[in-house]
C-alpha angles and dihedrals in degrees: 000000000000136000124210091232133008104214102133095091121116112264135195131200116252105236115241092020118099101210106013125114135174140191112278092222107042099019093227114148117253090237089060093045089050094185093302126124091217088057088076120080115265088245094053113126092220093051093046091049093053094043089053089050089058103263114145126235116211117213114251112253109233090218093060113107107229122193110276122233085220093062116124116263121220098184 
């Protein structure tokens, strides 16, 4: 099985950042996850739960340009 976007995971606000959120389980920012199951860490409770339910994880393509943690913040 596969969903178009995986956005139903619990999120928490990152303290001190106006518009930044992250997964409650793996603490990866939502901009890094980008609606993709493989955006969560392999040890993430949400990801493990969906993988066990039969959802497929696509390998990350090394050529994809993920959001950098060094990007400028304008909050």
